[in-house]
C-alpha positions in Angstrom: -5.1 -10.4 47.7 -2.7 -9.8 50.8 -3.2 -6.0 50.5 -6.7 -6.6 50.4 -6.9 -8.9 53.3 -4.6 -6.6 55.4 -6.2 -3.4 54.6 -9.1 -3.8 52.6 -9.8 -2.4 49.1 -10.7 1.1 50.2 -6.9 1.5 50.7 -6.0 -0.2 47.9 -4.6 2.2 45.4 -2.1 1.7 42.5 0.4 4.0 44.2 0.2 1.8 47.3 0.3 -1.4 45.5 3.0 -0.3 43.4 5.2 0.5 46.6 4.2 -3.0 48.1 5.6 -4.7 45.0 8.5 -2.4 44.2 7.1 -0.8 41.1 5.8 2.2 40.2 1.8 3.2 39.4 2.5 3.9 36.0 4.4 0.5 35.4 1.3 -1.0 36.9 -1.0 0.6 34.7 1.0 -0.5 31.8 0.5 -3.9 32.5 -3.1 -3.7 33.9 -4.6 -0.6 32.1 -6.6 -0.1 34.8 -7.3 -0.6 38.6 -10.5 -2.6 37.7 -8.5 -4.7 35.0 -6.0 -5.5 38.0 -8.7 -6.4 40.1 -10.4 -8.5 37.8 -7.0 -10.4 37.0 -6.7 -10.8 40.6 -10.1 -12.4 41.1 -9.3 -14.5 38.1 -6.3 -15.8 39.6 -7.9 -16.3 43.0 -10.8 -18.1 41.2 -8.3 -20.3 39.9 -6.8 -21.3 43.0 -10.4 -21.8 44.3 -11.5 -23.9 41.2 -8.4 -26.3 41.7 -9.6 -26.7 45.3 -13.2 -27.2 44.3 -12.1 -29.8 41.8 -10.2 -31.6 44.1 -13.1 -31.6 46.7 -15.7 -32.7 43.8 -13.3 -35.6 42.6 -12.8 -37.3 46.2 -14.6 -40.3 47.3 -17.6 -40.1 49.4 -21.1 -39.1 49.2 -22.6 -36.2 46.9 -24.0 -34.7 50.2 -20.7 -34.9 51.9 -19.2 -33.1 48.8 -21.9 -30.6 48.7 -21.4 -29.9 52.2 -17.8 -29.4 51.1 -18.8 -27.1 48.1 -21.0 -25.1 50.3 -18.3 -24.6 52.9 -15.8 -23.5 50.0 -18.3 -21.2 48.6 -19.3 -19.1 51.9 -16.9 -16.6 53.2 -14.6 -17.0 55.9 -16.0 -14.1 58.0 -16.3 -10.5 57.7 -14.0 -8.9 54.9 -12.9 -12.0 53.6 -10.6 -11.2 51.0 -11.8 -13.2 48.0 -15.4 -12.1 48.9 -14.1 -8.4 49.1 -12.8 -8.5 46.0 -15.7 -10.2 44.2 -18.1 -7.9 45.3 -16.0 -4.9 44.1 -15.4 -6.6 40.7 -19.2 -7.1 40.4 -19.8 -3.7 41.6 -18.1 -2.2 38.7 -19.5 -4.5 36.5 -22.4 -2.1 35.5 -20.0 0.0 33.6 -17.8 -2.8 32.4 -17.0 -3.9 28.6 -17.9 -6.7 27.3 -14.9 -8.6 27.7 -14.8 -8.1 31.8 -18.5 -9.5 31.4 -17.6 -12.5 29.5 -14.9 -12.9 32.0 -17.3 -12.5 35.0 -19.5 -14.7 33.4 -16.7 -17.5 33.1 -16.0 -17.3 36.8 -19.6 -17.9 37.9 -20.4 -20.6 35.0 -17.4 -22.7 36.6 -19.2 -22.9 39.9 -22.6 -23.4 38.3 -21.5 -26.5 36.1 -19.9 -28.0 38.9 -22.7 -27.6 41.2 -25.1 -29.1 38.3 -22.8 -31.9 38.0 -22.8 -32.5 41.5 -26.5 -32.3 42.2 -27.2 -34.4 38.9 -24.6 -37.3 40.4 -26.7 -37.2 43.7 -29.9 -37.5 41.9 -29.0 -40.3 39.7 -27.5 -42.3 42.7 -30.8 -41.9 44.4 -28.8 -39.8 47.5 -31.2 -36.8 46.4 -34.5 -36.6 45.5 -35.6 -35.8 41.9 -35.1 -32.1 41.3 -33.9 -30.6 38.0 -30.1 -29.9 38.6 -29.8 -26.7 36.8 -32.8 -25.2 38.3 -31.6 -26.6 41.7 -28.2 -25.2 41.3 -29.3 -21.9 40.2 -31.3 -21.2 43.3 -29.0 -22.7 45.5 -26.2 -20.4 44.4 -28.7 -17.4 44.7 -29.2 -18.6 48.4 -25.7 -19.1 48.6 -24.7 -15.4 47.3 -27.0 -13.7 49.2 -26.1 -15.1 52.6 -22.4 -14.8 51.8 -22.9 -11.2 50.9 -24.1 -10.7 54.5 -21.3 -12.8 55.9 -18.8 -10.7 53.6 -19.8 -7.3 54.8 -20.5 -8.1 58.4 -24.3 -7.7 58.6 -24.8 -8.0 62.4 -26.7 -11.4 63.0 -25.3 -13.3 60.0 -21.9 -15.5 60.5 -20.3 -18.3 58.8 -21.6 -20.6 61.2 -25.2 -19.6 60.9 -25.5 -19.5 57.3 -23.8 -22.6 57.1 -26.4 -23.8 59.5 -29.5 -22.5 57.3 -27.8 -23.9 54.0 -27.7 -27.3 55.8 -31.5 -26.9 56.6 -32.4 -26.1 53.2 -30.6 -29.0 51.7 -31.9 -31.3 54.1 -35.4 -30.1 53.2 -35.0 -29.6 49.4 -32.7 -32.9 48.7 -34.4 -34.9 51.5 
């Protein structure tokens, strides 16, 4: 992740990574089989850290809306070339040709975010904080909105930044959940 943050994925080669960690590229390939597998395992590691942070956030006291805003803030990239999102984009870009195992692992990553969001929305509805919505359908739509904006932020699309994105999402949540 440090190399991705510092240099970007285009400069992440097995040889460069090997030099960084004091191993040969062959040694890295012995453990990871391919650069795609290395990237997917790195994404899983990063998602594990985010999942723990998300778990703490969702278990905290407070309103469902306050925790939903925290979920959104955790989801949206910090800015252009955010290392986690750069890695996420690369792994998903390669998923068209990925094997079934890699695809299932990617589904598991997405599923964790989705289940947590569904539970949070369901809690807000049951407490009367949110208007009546189908939590699963609403979560799917909200995540699609977040993904679209987040990709724009991560690639540095002019006119789209983290703060503007958070503002758009806040307006959407205010209007949709009332």
